[in-house]
N, C-alpha and C positions, 0 to 999 in steps of 0.2 A: 797434267793428270792429277787427280785427287788421291790422297792417301786414304786407304780403308783400314779401319781397325777391326777387331774380332767381332764386335757386335754388328757392324755393317755387313760383314761376310755372312754371319749367321742369318740376318734378316734377308739378304739376297738369296741365300740357299733355300730358306723356308718359303720365300715368295715364289721363286721359280718352281720349287717342289710342289707347292699347292697348285700352281698354274698347270703343270703337267698332270698331276693327279686329277684335277678338276676336269680338264678336257678329256682325259681318258674315261672318267666316270660319265661325262655327258655323252660321249660316243657310245659307251656300253649301254647306257639307259635308252638311247635312241634305237640302237640295234635290237634290244630286247623289248621295245615297245612299252616302256614304263610311262605311267601318267606324270611322274615327277620330272621327266626328261626336259620339258620346256622350262621349268623353274631352274633346273641346274644349268641349262644352256644359257639362259638369260643372265644368271649370276656369273657364269664364266666369261661371258662377253663383257660385262661390267668390270669384273676383276682384271681382265686383260687390258682394258683401257686405263684402269686406275693404278696398275702395278708400277709404272714409271714414277708416279707421284709418291707412292708409298716408299720407294727406295731412295728418295732424296736424303742427303745427309743433314737432316734437322730433327730436333727432338719431337716436333709436332708430327712429322711423318712416321717416326718410330712408334709414337703412341697410337696413331691410326693403324699402322701395320699390326701392332700387338693386339689391338681390338679386333681387327679383321681376322687375325689368326685364331683368337679365342672364339669368335662367332662361328668361323668355318669349322673349327675343331668340334664345337658343340653340335653343329648341324650334322657333321660326319658321324659323330658318336651316336646321335639320335637315330640316324639312318641305320647304322649297324646294329644298334640295340633293338630297333623295331623288327629287324629280321630275326633276332634271337629270342627276345622275350615278349614281343608284341608291341603294338603302337601305343596303347594307353600307358603301359608300364614304362616304356621308353620316354614318353612325354613327361611323366612324373619325375623320372630320374634326371633327365636333362634340365627340367625346370628347377629342381633342387640344386643341381650343380651351378646353374646360371645365377641363382640367388646367392650361393656361396661366393661366386666370383664377384658379384656386385658388392657384397658385404666386405670382401677383402680389399677391393679397390677403395671403398670409403674408409676402411680402417687404416690403410696406408696413407691416404690423403690427410686424414685427421692427425695421424702420428707425425707427419711432416710438419703440419701447421702447429701442433703442440710443441714440437722441437724448436721451431722458430720462436714461438712465444716464450718458452723457457730460456732460450738463449738471449732474447732481448731483455727479459727480466734480470738475468745475470749481469748483462752489460750495464743496465741502468743501476743496479745495486752496486756494482764495482765503481762506476763513475761517481755515484753519489758519495761513496766512502772516500774516494780520492779528493773530490772537490770540497767536502765538508771537513776534512782533517787538516 
């Protein structure tokens, strides 16, 4: 049996929580005859088959799951906002949030790369001082 840490438990809880919420939403949309019911139903079938691969204990699966949670959250937010403020305003709001999310991902990635570059420059500087003295 594999040992689970806190992040694994959080991802498992979120994964199965989205699964239950998604199937409940799909059933509700089908019962009320919504036009978006087919789209939600297809995405839930896809999510049901992909969930076991999302929950594997690797960094790649955690990145995939985080991306899927972000996309699913944005879609759910757009759907709820469209009910309250209208479709056009909800599209604009979610588009802005998605752009901020992409900007944040690139900012984090470049900060990590910059940290690696600074660290390697520090190591080279330290080694050159030791070797030349």
